[in-house]
N, C-alpha and C positions, 0 to 999 in steps of 0.2 A: 587422389588427394582430396581430403575433406574441404568443403567450402561452406563455412558457417554463414547462416542467414537468419533473419528474423522469422520465427515461426508463429508467434503469438504476441499480441499487445493487449494489456488490460488496464482498466481504470477503476478506482475505488472512490466514488464521489464522497461518501461519508466514511470517515475512518472507522474501521472494524465492522462495517455492514458489508452486504454483498457487493461484489464487483461485476464487471462485464467486459467481454473481449470486444476489441474494435480493430478496424483495418489500419488505421493511421491515427496519430495524434501529434499536435504541435507541442513544443516545449517553450514554456515561459519561465520567469524567474523563481517559480515555486516548484517546478517539476513539469510533468505532463499536464497540459491544460485541463483543468477540472478534476485533477486527482487530489483527493483527501483535503479539499477546501472546507469541508463540513465536519463537525465533530460533535459527539454527545458528551456531556459533562454532568457531574453531580451538581446540586444547588450551589455549592461552593466554587464551582468552576474547574474541578479536577477531572481530567479526561477519564472516560470509561471505555473499556475494550472487551473483546471476547475472552480475555484472560480471566476476568471476573464474571462476565456476563455472556456466556456462550450463545444465548438466544439472539444476540446482535446479528449472527450469521443468518438468521431468518428474515431479517429486514431487507427486502428487495428494493433497490433503488434505481429509478429512472430519472434522468435529467430532462427537464422540460424546456421548451422554447422560452427564452428570457432568463434561463439559469436557475429556475426553481426546481423543486423536487417532487416526484410522485413516489411515495413510500407505500409498500404493500407488505402485509403479513397475513397470509392466508386470504380470507375474504375482507379483511379490514384494510382500508386505504387511508392515506393522509396526503393532502396537497400542501405544499410548503412554497411560498413565494420567496424569492431572493430578497433578503432584508434591504429595506431602503436606507438611504444615507442617514436619516434621522432615527433609525432603529436603536434600541437600547444597546450600549456598548458594554461589554463584560471583559474583565481580565481573566484569562483562563490559563490552566497549567497543563502542559503536555511534556512529560519527562523532565520536569524541573524548569522548562522554559516558560516564562511569562509572556503571554501573547494577547494582543488586543483583538477582540472578535465581536461580531454583531449577533445578538440574540434573534432567533427565528420566531419567537412568539409563543404564547401560551398554548395554542391548539396543538402545535407540534410537540411541545413539551409534554402535554397531557397524554397524547397518543403513544409516545415512546415510553412515558412512565408506566402506563398500563401494560405495554408489551413486556417491559423489563421488570415489572413489579418493584420499582424503586423510583424515587423522585429524580428527575433529570431534566436537562435543557439541551436543545439543539442550537449550535452556534455556527457562524460562517466566517472565515477568514477574508476580510475585505481586501481590495487591491492595494491599499496603502499600509497594510500590516507588514511587519518585518520580523521574521524569525530566523536568526542567523544559523548557518550550518556550523557545527563544531569547528572552531578555528584550528584545531589540531590537524584537521583533514582538508579544510577549504581555505580559499583565498578570502580576504576581507570583502564583504559585500555580497557573498553568495548566500541565498536565502532558501528556505524550504517551507512547504505546506505543513499540515498536521501530521504528515508521515512520521514514523518513529524518529528518523534522524537524518535521512538523505533523500534526495529527490527521486531516485529510481532504484529499483531492485532488479538485478538480472539473475536468471537461472538458466542453465542449458537443459534442454530436453533429455540429453543422455544422462545427466545427473539424476533426474527423477526416475528414469528407466533403471538405472543402477540401483536406487533405493527400492523400487518396486520389485526387483528381482530377489530381494531379500525379505520381502513381506509376504504373509500368507494371502492377502488380498491387495491389489494395487490400489493406490490412492491418486486422485487427480491433481494437477498442478495448483488448483485453487487453494489447497491446504496451505501453500507457501506464499501466496498473495504477491507474486512478482508483477512488475510492469512490463518487462521484457523477457521473453523466452527465446533462446537461440538454439536452432537445430544445426546439424551437420558438424558437430565437434565431438571429441571424446568426453567421457564422464569427467566432470570436475576440471575440464580444461580451463574454465573461467578462473580457477584458483591462481593460475599463473599469469593471467593477463594483468597488464598494468595501464595500458592505454589502447583504446579501440576506436574505430570509425564505424558508424552505423549510418548507412546511406552517406550523407554529406556532413553529418554531425559527429564531432569527436567527444569522447568521453574518458574521463579518468576513472580507473577501477581502484577505489580507494580503501575498502574495508570489507572483509567477509561479514556475512550477516549472522549474528548470534541468535539462535532459535529459542523461542519461548514455548509455552504450552499450546499456542494456536495451531500448529500442524496436527495436533491430536484431535482437533475438533472437526467433525464432519460438517462441511459448509451447506449441506442439504438438509440435515436433521438436527444439528447443534449437539449431537451426542459426542462424548469423549471416547477416545481409544488411545490409551497411553502407550500401546505397543509401537506406534510410529516413532515417537521420540526415544523409546528404549532401543529400537533398532538403530536409529541415527546415532545415538550415543555410543553404540558398540563400535563404530568405525569412523565417526565424524567428530569425535570429541578432542579438542585441542586446548591445553591449558585450562581444563575444566569447563570449556565452552563448546556447545554443539553448533558447528558452522555448517551453513547450507545456502549458497547464493552469494552474490557480491553486490555491494552498494556502489552507485555511480555518481559522479559529479560531472558538470559541463559548464562551459562559459558561453554566453550568448543564448540564442534560440535556435529555431529550426524545426524540422518536421521529420519523423520517421514513420516507416510503414512496414506492414507485413511483407516479406519477400526481400527486403532490403539486404544487401550484402553486408556482412560483419567482418571488418578488416582488422587483424591484430597488429597494432603499430608498435607495441612494446610488451 
């Protein structure tokens, strides 16, 4: 009998920049602690992603003691302090949601603008900011970081293996940017799950993830390969949407770790 467990956990501190694997993370009201609390915007506050700027994949991100960032692009680096309480407040837009954020300063903006070859700003979602999850899926009061729409994305390892069996060259899981990877289940088993327990934390499996162009971007080179999405579309298209992975919601907090059992409750 298959016994699903957590095989990988990942955080993405800056929306659409590089992520990194971790052994454990805590859950707060935004999602995994430290996940997508930073975001890059244009000068008017509209969010930027790899969809328009694939070179964001090349920005390597490390979180420093105190919550600041160490950004790297090749030999170029940038140190970013966590914005202080008195930092410039900006109203930013992410998928139509208007969110209050703190600006990270001119030095970070200049460094990222040179890298992307377009004017931009780096902003941080402070602790008192509130971005509600779509009420069609969430209870009143549930909030999310700068993630696209939901606090966590889950994909099973078997689902990626199934896709890779159809590709001329296998691709790594980071093309799909999940927080939680589950091993020990059948391909696309997650599509049938409605409620799960990971360790001691219970999650609602609320919505399949509609894929954009980002899986076509090599996270190591920023080069595009449209064949990944074409293959996905050949067998994972439903109602004109390519679906791969499942979005999760939860109430309260807790902590999950690699190796935790995943129990299917519903």
